[in-house]
MARVEX-797987 format. One line per 10 residues: for each residue x, y, z of C-alpha. Coordinates in Angstrom, 1 decimal, m for minus. Example, Ala and Ser with C-alpha at 12.3 -4.5 7.8 and 13.67 -1.06 7.14 Angstrom:
2
12.3 m4.5 7.8 | 13.7 m1.1 7.1
// end
This chain:
654
m7.1 6.4 m32.8 | m10.2 8.4 m32.0 | m10.0 12.3 m31.8 | m9.4 13.8 m28.4 | m11.5 17.3 m28.0 | m11.2 20.1 m25.6 | m14.2 21.6 m23.9 | m13.7 25.3 m24.1 | m16.7 26.4 m22.2 | m15.6 25.9 m18.7
m15.6 28.7 m16.2 | m12.4 30.6 m15.3 | m11.9 29.2 m11.8 | m12.8 26.3 m9.6 | m15.2 28.1 m7.4 | m17.3 29.3 m10.6 | m17.3 25.7 m11.6 | m18.7 24.6 m8.3 | m21.5 27.4 m8.4 | m22.4 26.3 m11.8
m23.0 22.9 m10.6 | m25.0 23.8 m7.7 | m27.3 26.0 m10.0 | m27.7 23.1 m12.8 | m27.6 19.7 m10.4 | m28.3 21.3 m7.1 | m30.4 18.2 m5.8 | m27.8 15.7 m6.6 | m25.3 14.4 m3.7 | m21.9 16.0 m3.6
m20.6 14.3 m0.6 | m21.5 11.1 1.5 | m19.6 11.4 4.9 | m19.7 9.2 7.9 | m21.3 10.6 11.1 | m20.3 9.9 14.8 | m22.1 6.8 14.4 | m20.1 5.8 11.3 | m23.5 5.9 9.1 | m23.0 7.8 6.0
m25.0 11.0 5.6 | m25.4 12.5 2.2 | m25.2 16.4 1.2 | m26.4 17.8 m2.0 | m24.4 20.3 m4.2 | m27.0 23.1 m3.1 | m26.3 22.3 0.4 | m22.5 22.1 0.2 | m22.5 25.4 m1.9 | m24.5 26.9 0.8
m21.9 25.8 3.5 | m19.2 27.1 1.5 | m21.0 30.4 1.1 | m21.6 30.6 4.9 | m18.0 29.5 5.8 | m16.5 32.0 3.6 | m18.2 34.8 5.4 | m17.0 33.6 8.5 | m13.4 33.5 7.0 | m14.1 37.2 5.9
m15.1 38.3 9.2 | m11.9 37.1 10.7 | m10.1 39.4 8.3 | m8.9 36.9 5.9 | m8.1 38.9 2.7 | m7.4 38.2 m0.9 | m4.0 36.8 m1.6 | m3.3 35.1 1.7 | m1.9 31.6 2.0 | m3.8 29.4 4.6
m2.4 26.2 5.9 | m4.7 23.0 5.8 | m3.2 20.2 7.5 | m5.8 17.4 7.2 | m6.9 14.0 5.7 | m9.5 13.9 3.2 | m13.0 14.5 4.9 | m16.0 16.5 4.1 | m14.6 19.6 6.0 | m11.7 19.5 3.6
m13.6 20.2 0.5 | m15.6 23.1 2.1 | m12.4 24.7 3.4 | m10.6 24.3 0.1 | m13.6 26.2 m1.9 | m13.9 28.7 0.7 | m10.4 29.7 0.9 | m10.3 29.7 m3.1 | m13.6 31.7 m3.0 | m12.0 34.6 m1.2
m9.0 34.7 m3.7 | m6.6 32.9 m1.2 | m4.4 29.6 m1.5 | m4.6 26.8 0.7 | m1.2 25.0 1.8 | m2.1 21.6 2.3 | m0.6 18.8 4.1 | m1.6 15.3 5.8 | m1.8 14.3 9.2 | 1.1 11.7 8.9
3.5 14.7 8.6 | 6.1 15.3 11.3 | 5.9 18.6 13.3 | 9.3 19.8 11.7 | 7.8 19.6 8.4 | 4.4 21.2 9.2 | 6.1 24.0 11.1 | 8.5 24.6 8.1 | 5.6 24.8 5.8 | 3.5 27.2 7.7
6.3 29.5 8.1 | 7.8 29.2 4.8 | 4.4 29.9 3.2 | 3.9 32.7 5.8 | 0.6 31.6 7.1 | m1.3 33.5 9.6 | m4.2 31.2 9.6 | m4.3 27.3 9.6 | m6.7 24.6 9.5 | m6.0 21.4 11.5
m7.9 18.1 11.5 | m7.5 17.5 15.3 | m5.6 18.3 18.3 | m2.6 16.0 17.6 | m1.7 18.2 14.5 | m2.2 21.4 16.5 | 0.3 20.1 19.1 | 2.9 19.3 16.4 | 3.0 23.2 16.1 | 2.6 24.2 19.7
5.6 22.1 20.6 | 8.0 24.7 18.9 | 5.5 27.8 18.3 | 8.7 30.0 17.9 | 9.1 28.4 14.6 | 5.8 29.8 13.0 | 5.8 33.3 14.5 | 3.3 34.5 12.0 | 0.4 32.0 13.1 | m2.2 33.4 14.7
m5.5 31.5 14.1 | m6.1 27.8 14.2 | m9.4 26.2 12.8 | m9.7 22.8 14.3 | m12.0 20.6 12.6 | m12.4 18.0 15.6 | m12.8 19.0 19.4 | m9.6 19.8 21.4 | m9.1 19.8 24.9 | m9.3 22.8 27.3
m5.6 22.6 28.1 | m4.6 22.5 24.4 | m6.7 25.5 24.0 | m5.2 27.4 26.9 | m1.6 26.5 25.6 | m2.3 27.8 22.2 | m3.6 31.0 23.6 | m0.8 31.5 25.9 | 1.5 31.3 22.8 | m0.6 33.7 20.8
m2.7 31.6 18.8 | m6.4 31.7 18.9 | m8.2 28.3 18.3 | m11.8 28.2 16.7 | m13.8 25.2 16.2 | m14.6 24.5 12.7 | m18.4 23.9 12.9 | m18.7 27.0 15.7 | m17.2 29.0 12.9 | m19.5 27.6 10.6
m22.4 28.5 12.9 | m21.2 32.0 12.8 | m20.9 32.2 9.2 | m24.5 31.1 9.0 | m25.5 33.8 11.4 | m24.3 36.2 9.2 | m25.8 34.5 6.0 | m29.2 34.3 7.9 | m29.4 37.9 8.7 | m29.4 39.0 5.1
m28.8 35.7 2.7 | m29.3 37.9 m0.4 | m26.5 40.2 0.8 | m24.4 37.6 2.2 | m24.4 35.4 m0.9 | m23.7 38.3 m3.3 | m20.6 39.5 m1.3 | m18.9 36.2 m1.6 | m20.0 35.4 m5.1 | m18.6 38.9 m6.0
m15.3 37.9 m4.6 | m15.6 34.5 m6.8 | m16.1 36.8 m9.8 | m13.0 38.6 m9.1 | m10.8 35.4 m9.4 | m8.6 35.0 m12.3 | m7.5 31.9 m14.1 | m3.7 32.6 m13.5 | m4.5 33.1 m9.5 | m2.5 30.5 m7.3
m5.2 28.4 m5.7 | m2.7 26.0 m3.8 | 0.8 25.6 m2.9 | 1.7 22.0 m2.4 | 5.0 21.1 m0.9 | 6.7 18.1 m2.5 | 9.5 17.9 0.1 | 9.8 19.2 3.4 | 12.8 19.0 6.2 | 14.4 16.1 4.4
14.9 17.7 1.1 | 15.0 21.1 m0.6 | 11.7 23.0 0.2 | 9.7 23.1 m3.2 | 6.4 24.7 m2.8 | 4.5 23.9 m6.0 | 2.2 27.1 m7.0 | m0.8 25.6 m8.8 | m3.5 27.9 m10.5 | m7.1 27.4 m11.4
m5.8 27.3 m15.1 | m3.4 24.4 m14.2 | m6.5 22.3 m12.7 | m9.1 23.7 m15.4 | m7.0 23.0 m18.5 | m7.3 19.1 m17.4 | m10.7 19.4 m16.6 | m11.2 20.7 m20.3 | m10.1 17.4 m21.8 | m10.8 15.0 m19.0
m14.0 13.8 m20.7 | m11.6 11.9 m23.2 | m10.1 9.7 m20.7 | m13.3 9.1 m18.3 | m16.9 9.4 m18.0 | m19.6 9.3 m15.4 | m23.4 9.5 m15.2 | m24.6 12.5 m13.2 | m25.2 11.2 m9.5 | m22.7 8.5 m9.5
m20.3 8.2 m6.7 | m16.4 8.3 m6.5 | m14.7 6.8 m3.6 | m12.2 9.1 m2.0 | m9.4 7.3 0.2 | m6.2 8.9 m0.9 | m4.6 11.8 0.9 | m6.5 14.8 m0.6 | m3.5 17.2 m0.2 | m1.7 14.8 m3.0
m2.2 16.4 m6.5 | m3.5 13.0 m7.8 | m6.7 12.6 m5.4 | m7.1 16.4 m5.5 | m7.6 16.6 m9.3 | m10.0 13.4 m8.8 | m12.4 15.5 m6.6 | m12.5 18.2 m9.1 | m13.2 15.8 m12.0 | m16.1 14.3 m9.8
m17.6 18.0 m9.5 | m16.9 18.4 m13.3 | m18.9 15.3 m13.9 | m21.8 16.2 m11.6 | m20.8 13.1 m9.4 | m20.8 12.6 m5.6 | m17.7 11.9 m3.4 | m17.9 9.4 m0.6 | m14.9 9.2 2.0 | m13.6 6.0 3.2
m10.1 4.6 4.2 | m7.6 2.6 2.3 | m8.3 m0.4 4.8 | m9.3 m3.3 2.7 | m12.1 m4.5 5.0 | m13.5 m1.2 5.9 | m13.3 m0.1 2.3 | m15.0 m2.9 0.8 | m17.8 m2.4 3.3 | m18.4 1.1 2.5
m18.2 0.2 m1.2 | m20.9 m2.1 m0.8 | m23.1 0.6 0.5 | m22.1 3.6 m1.8 | m21.8 1.6 m4.9 | m19.1 3.9 m6.4 | m18.3 3.7 m10.3 | m14.8 5.2 m9.9 | m11.7 5.2 m7.2 | m8.5 6.4 m7.4
m5.7 4.4 m5.7 | m1.8 3.9 m5.6 | m0.4 0.7 m7.2 | 0.2 m0.9 m3.7 | m3.6 m0.3 m3.0 | m4.7 m2.4 m6.2 | m1.9 m4.8 m5.5 | m3.1 m5.5 m2.0 | m6.8 m5.7 m3.1 | m5.8 m8.6 m5.7
m3.5 m10.4 m3.2 | m6.3 m10.1 m0.8 | m8.7 m12.0 m3.2 | m6.2 m14.5 m3.8 | m5.5 m15.2 m0.4 | m9.2 m15.5 0.5 | m9.7 m18.0 m2.2 | m6.5 m19.8 m1.0 | m8.2 m20.3 2.5 | m11.3 m21.7 1.0
m9.2 m24.4 m0.7 | m10.7 m27.2 m2.4 | m12.7 m27.3 m5.6 | m13.3 m23.4 m5.2 | m9.7 m22.5 m5.3 | m9.0 m25.0 m8.2 | m11.8 m23.3 m10.1 | m10.4 m19.7 m9.2 | m7.0 m20.7 m10.3 | m8.2 m22.1 m13.5
m10.6 m19.3 m14.6 | m8.2 m16.5 m13.6 | m5.7 m18.1 m15.9 | m8.5 m18.0 m18.7 | m9.2 m14.5 m17.9 | m5.8 m13.3 m18.3 | m5.1 m15.3 m21.5 | m8.3 m13.9 m23.1 | m7.5 m10.2 m22.1 | m4.1 m10.7 m23.5
m5.4 m12.1 m27.0 | m8.0 m9.3 m27.0 | m5.5 m6.7 m26.4 | m3.6 m8.2 m29.3 | m6.6 m8.3 m31.4 | m7.4 m4.9 m31.0 | m3.9 m3.2 m31.0 | m4.2 m1.6 m27.6 | m0.5 m2.3 m26.6 | 2.4 0.0 m26.9
4.4 m0.6 m29.9 | 7.6 1.4 m30.7 | 6.7 1.0 m34.4 | 3.8 0.1 m36.4 | 2.8 m3.5 m35.8 | 1.6 m6.0 m38.7 | m2.1 m5.7 m37.9 | m2.9 m8.2 m40.2 | m0.8 m10.9 m38.3 | m1.7 m9.7 m34.9
m5.6 m10.2 m35.8 | m4.9 m13.6 m37.5 | m2.9 m15.0 m34.5 | m5.4 m13.8 m31.9 | m8.8 m14.4 m33.4 | m8.7 m18.3 m33.2 | m7.5 m18.2 m29.3 | m10.5 m15.7 m28.7 | m12.9 m17.7 m30.3 | m11.8 m20.9 m28.4
m11.4 m19.1 m25.2 | m14.7 m17.1 m25.4 | m17.1 m19.8 m23.8 | m14.8 m20.6 m21.2 | m14.1 m17.0 m20.3 | m18.1 m16.4 m20.0 | m18.5 m19.3 m17.8 | m15.8 m17.7 m15.6 | m17.5 m14.7 m15.4 | m20.6 m16.5 m14.2
m18.8 m18.7 m11.8 | m15.7 m16.3 m10.5 | m15.4 m13.0 m12.2 | m18.7 m11.3 m11.4 | m18.5 m12.4 m7.8 | m15.1 m10.9 m7.2 | m16.6 m7.7 m9.0 | m19.8 m7.7 m6.7 | m17.4 m7.3 m3.7 | m16.4 m3.7 m5.1
m20.0 m2.4 m4.8 | m21.8 m3.9 m8.0 | m21.4 m0.4 m10.1 | m17.8 m0.3 m9.8 | m15.8 m0.6 m13.4 | m12.9 2.0 m13.4 | m10.2 1.4 m10.7 | m7.6 4.5 m11.4 | m4.1 3.9 m10.6 | m1.5 6.7 m10.1
1.5 7.9 m8.2 | 3.8 5.2 m9.3 | 3.9 2.3 m11.9 | 1.5 0.0 m12.0 | 2.9 m3.8 m11.8 | 2.0 m5.8 m14.8 | 0.7 m8.5 m12.8 | m1.9 m6.3 m10.8 | m3.0 m4.7 m14.1 | m3.6 m8.2 m15.7
m5.4 m9.5 m12.5 | m8.3 m6.7 m12.9 | m8.3 m7.0 m16.4 | m9.0 m10.7 m16.1 | m12.1 m10.3 m13.9 | m13.6 m7.5 m16.2 | m12.5 m4.1 m14.8 | m11.1 m1.4 m17.2 | m7.9 m0.5 m15.2 | m7.1 3.2 m15.9
m3.5 4.5 m15.2 | m2.3 7.9 m15.3 | 1.1 9.7 m15.2 | 2.1 13.0 m14.1 | 3.7 15.1 m11.3 | 2.8 17.8 m8.8 | 4.3 20.3 m10.9 | 1.7 19.5 m13.6 | m1.2 19.3 m11.4 | m0.6 16.0 m11.9
m1.9 14.8 m15.1 | 0.2 14.5 m18.2 | m0.9 11.2 m19.7 | m3.8 9.0 m19.0 | m5.0 5.8 m20.5 | m8.2 5.8 m22.6 | m11.1 4.1 m20.6 | m13.1 3.6 m23.9 | m9.9 2.0 m25.4 | m7.6 1.0 m22.6
m3.9 0.5 m23.5 | m1.5 m1.8 m21.8 | 2.5 m1.5 m21.2 | 2.1 2.5 m21.2 | 0.7 5.4 m19.4 | m1.8 6.2 m22.3 | m2.4 9.4 m24.2 | m1.1 12.7 m23.5 | m3.8 15.2 m22.9 | m4.5 17.3 m25.6
m3.9 20.6 m23.6 | m0.3 19.7 m23.0 | 2.6 19.2 m25.3 | 5.0 16.3 m24.7 | 8.2 15.8 m26.5 | 10.9 13.2 m25.8 | 14.7 14.4 m26.3 | 18.1 13.1 m26.3 | 19.6 12.2 m22.8 | 23.2 11.0 m21.9
24.2 10.1 m18.3 | 21.8 12.8 m16.8 | 22.5 15.3 m19.2 | 19.7 16.5 m21.8 | 19.7 18.0 m24.9 | 16.5 19.9 m24.9 | 16.7 20.9 m28.7 | 17.4 17.4 m30.0 | 14.0 15.6 m30.0 | 14.4 11.9 m30.8
12.3 9.5 m33.0 | 9.3 7.3 m32.2 | 10.3 4.3 m30.3 | 13.4 5.9 m28.7 | 14.1 6.5 m25.3 | 15.0 9.9 m24.0 | 13.9 12.5 m21.2 | 10.4 13.5 m21.3 | 9.8 17.3 m21.4 | 6.2 19.0 m21.4
4.9 22.3 m21.9 | 1.4 23.9 m21.5 | m1.2 25.2 m19.2 | m1.0 22.1 m16.9 | 2.6 23.5 m16.0 | 2.8 24.9 m12.5 | 3.3 28.6 m12.1 | 6.7 28.0 m10.1 | 8.2 27.0 m6.8 | 7.0 29.5 m4.0
9.7 31.8 m3.2 | 12.2 29.8 m5.1 | 12.9 31.4 m8.6 | 16.1 29.5 m8.8 | 14.8 26.0 m8.5 | 12.1 27.0 m11.0 | 14.5 27.7 m13.7 | 16.1 24.6 m13.0 | 13.2 22.7 m14.0 | 11.4 25.0 m16.6
13.6 26.6 m19.2 | 13.1 29.8 m21.0 | 10.8 28.2 m23.6 | 8.4 27.0 m20.9 | 9.5 23.3 m21.2 | 9.4 21.5 m18.1 | 12.0 18.8 m17.5 | 10.0 16.0 m15.7 | 13.1 14.1 m14.8 | 11.6 11.0 m16.5
12.9 8.8 m19.3 | 10.4 7.4 m21.7 | 9.4 6.9 m25.3 | 6.4 7.8 m27.6 | 4.9 4.9 m29.9 | 4.1 5.4 m33.4 | 0.6 6.5 m32.5 | 1.4 8.8 m29.7 | 1.3 6.5 m26.6 | 3.6 7.4 m23.9
5.6 4.9 m21.9 | 7.9 5.4 m18.8 | 10.9 3.5 m18.8 | 12.9 5.1 m16.0 | 13.7 8.0 m13.6 | 16.8 10.4 m14.1 | 15.6 12.6 m11.5 | 16.4 11.9 m7.9 | 13.0 11.8 m6.4 | 11.7 8.1 m5.7
8.0 7.2 m5.6 | 7.3 4.1 m3.5 | 4.3 1.8 m4.4 | 2.0 3.6 m2.0 | 2.4 7.0 m3.7 | 4.8 8.5 m1.2 | 7.6 10.8 m2.7 | 11.0 10.4 m1.3 | 14.0 12.8 m1.8 | 16.9 10.3 m1.5
19.8 13.0 m1.3 | 19.1 13.9 2.5 | 19.0 10.3 3.4 | 22.3 9.5 1.5 | 23.9 12.4 3.2 | 22.7 11.3 6.5 | 24.5 7.8 5.9 | 27.3 9.2 4.6 | 27.9 11.2 8.0 | 29.0 7.9 9.4
32.8 7.1 9.7 | 31.9 3.6 8.3 | 30.3 4.5 5.2 | 32.0 6.1 2.2 | 29.1 6.3 m0.4 | 25.5 5.3 m0.3 | 22.7 5.3 m3.1 | 19.1 4.7 m1.9 | 16.8 2.8 m4.2 | 13.2 1.9 m4.0
11.5 3.2 m7.1 | 8.0 1.5 m7.3 | 8.8 m0.8 m4.4 | 7.3 m1.2 m1.1 | 10.1 m0.1 0.7 | 13.4 1.7 0.6 | 16.9 m0.3 0.2 | 20.4 1.2 m0.2 | 23.6 0.3 m2.1 | 26.3 1.2 0.5
30.1 1.5 m0.1 | 31.8 1.1 3.3 | 34.8 2.9 4.3 | 37.5 0.1 3.6 | 39.9 1.3 6.3 | 37.4 2.0 9.0 | 35.9 m1.7 8.5 | 39.2 m3.3 8.4 | 40.0 m1.4 11.8 | 36.7 m2.6 13.3
37.4 m6.1 12.1 | 40.8 m5.9 13.9 | 39.3 m4.6 17.2 | 36.8 m6.9 17.4 | 38.9 m9.9 16.3 | 36.8 m10.8 13.1 | 38.9 m13.2 10.9 | 38.6 m12.8 7.2 | 40.5 m13.8 4.0 | 39.6 m10.8 1.9
38.0 m7.5 2.1 | 35.0 m9.0 m0.2 | 34.7 m11.8 2.3 | 34.7 m9.4 5.3 | 31.7 m7.4 3.8 | 29.9 m10.8 3.7 | 30.3 m11.4 7.3 | 26.9 m11.1 9.4 | 28.5 m9.2 12.1 | 30.0 m6.4 9.7
26.2 m6.3 8.1 | 24.7 m6.0 11.4 | 26.9 m3.3 12.4 | 26.5 m1.3 9.3 | 22.6 m1.9 9.7 | 22.7 m0.6 13.0 | 24.5 2.5 11.9 | 21.8 3.0 9.1 | 19.0 2.7 11.5 | 20.7 5.2 13.8
21.2 7.8 11.3 | 18.0 7.4 9.4 | 15.3 7.6 12.1 | 12.5 9.6 13.4 | 14.7 10.9 15.9 | 16.9 12.5 13.2 | 13.8 14.0 11.6 | 13.0 11.3 9.0 | 9.4 10.0 8.2 | 8.7 6.3 8.8
8.5 5.9 4.8 | 12.2 7.1 4.5 | 13.6 4.2 6.7 | 15.9 1.8 5.0 | 14.8 m1.7 5.2 | 17.7 m3.6 3.4 | 21.1 m2.8 2.4 | 24.0 m4.4 0.3 | 27.5 m3.8 0.8 | 29.7 m3.0 m2.0
33.4 m3.5 m2.1 | 34.3 m1.3 m5.0 | 34.3 2.5 m4.6 | 32.4 4.6 m7.0 | 34.7 6.2 m9.7 | 34.8 9.5 m11.6 | 34.0 8.7 m15.1 | 32.2 5.6 m14.3 | 29.7 5.8 m11.5 | 30.3 9.5 m10.7
30.2 12.7 m13.1 | 33.0 15.2 m13.2 | 31.3 17.0 m10.4 | 31.6 13.8 m8.3 | 27.8 13.4 m8.3 | 26.3 9.9 m8.6 | 25.2 8.9 m12.1 | 22.0 7.1 m10.8 | 21.2 5.3 m14.0 | 24.7 3.7 m14.4
24.8 2.4 m10.7 | 21.4 1.0 m11.2 | 22.4 m0.7 m14.2 | 25.6 m2.0 m12.9 | 24.2 m3.3 m9.7 | 21.0 m4.4 m11.1 | 21.2 m8.0 m9.7 | 22.0 m6.8 m6.2 | 18.9 m4.4 m6.3 | 16.6 m7.1 m7.6
18.0 m9.4 m4.8 | 16.9 m7.0 m1.9 | 13.4 m7.0 m3.5 | 13.3 m10.6 m4.0
// end
């Protein structure tokens, strides 16, 4: 295991890091964004920094003062980065959200964070606020990236909101800047110098109207503590490009943008649409890209389907060499010992049993590289070497596919509350069956856990499962205006309860074995709070209990305990014959009736997002009992229910 180091020479805040890069590599490209003709335009570090200075001057002219919270409702694009750094440069915090958020969610966040100014990507996002302006009484200024109609502009004005086009505001900033560039630049850089590591730079809400509102306050220190050790996990030559496709308001993609700046690399913006993405990658030739497990799975599946359509000898060769590639990769991992092991393995035995297969497979593997693997890699742009997966568990089959074709798949683990990284696979020495090595700037310990109760002072030994607790400069400042919720997740000694179950190997690798907390993370990275969904389901007279599942899956499903008396009455009224209650629950008519209720109670009309839709259900005859599936407080013990109904859950995802 190589030694992991910390770079202690980084500046105190993110704007100061960008300022340093503008001075030292100003001629390198920082951004590549498509224009109105869908052609990429390139912008250097020096140009982007100058844009940020000018835009900061414009924001200052609007009366924005240090300590303000400013909403940023947009997906990733060139203007997002400029806005983010301009807001931070003035000592303010942005409050980001994506364009897929519902109006109730956006209005709640803007109001709860007391935002007087908000950025909106387009007219559609602005209208989400205007439909119930009374819910955001403090909002006075809206800055729009795209053009909006005269009608929406007038409606906003009538409701007390002044709309300003982003680029017109930029022109105003440049007018101020050009009148006295030296003084204008000095004014903003003086503001930058006032920034402190402990200042909050962003408030990211992890749940909205369908869950307890939790605005995670992240500081410059939170991000820079990770940047100070990120060189241990990834590298890039100055001038290389990163592809940006994930929602940048998510903590995962946001950290990636700061990492690109740290490494003096560029950011190119695209969409997670396979056809458009691969075309853009061909032009940009990126080295890195962050994606959720579902994206990597889709790309791997897409390659296989393309080969299958070609058929004949091409498909036969593809299948043969993919099998060879996976076998070669597996034996290589065994030979190098780069796999999670609870206890120290017999390295002599591993080397001895893997050496001969490696020698045997070596010529076939390189023939496969000549005929198959390099052609697949070329579709990713030619320079691409490091796919980064986060936001959920990477499926072993997907991991094996990318390793087989010669990519170093890097997986990370963390949460918004840790900004977000806790552990990462080492790109020089990539491990499998784990999420890698914890950052040297964060402490990780595994403690005893039983039925949801943790014992923070009882640290378990290597190879033993328990609750993951973390402590260090990655950990958030707290939940905005919710000290009560902060105290529930961070104890008096500073240890944050991740809510995840895991174990450490003999050599410090971290493996996630399950989730103890309620939050569900789908394969596409969407975070779902199941409690409110379950409460909505149980509002029906026909549903006694419900537990939503879907961790690391494509969609949500639910185990449902129907109300026995209500179901039997329904059967009687509708003349549905049955021999037993268990048999009645298997009746198609009963299943359809419950599914109709589920779709009614968990819908966009009821304030739920599309990703919160329940796609499949399983009806359970036996009620949950205290001491078994329920705690003394009659709360569901999710791990127990998951284990008890493991077969039924697997069937819903079969």
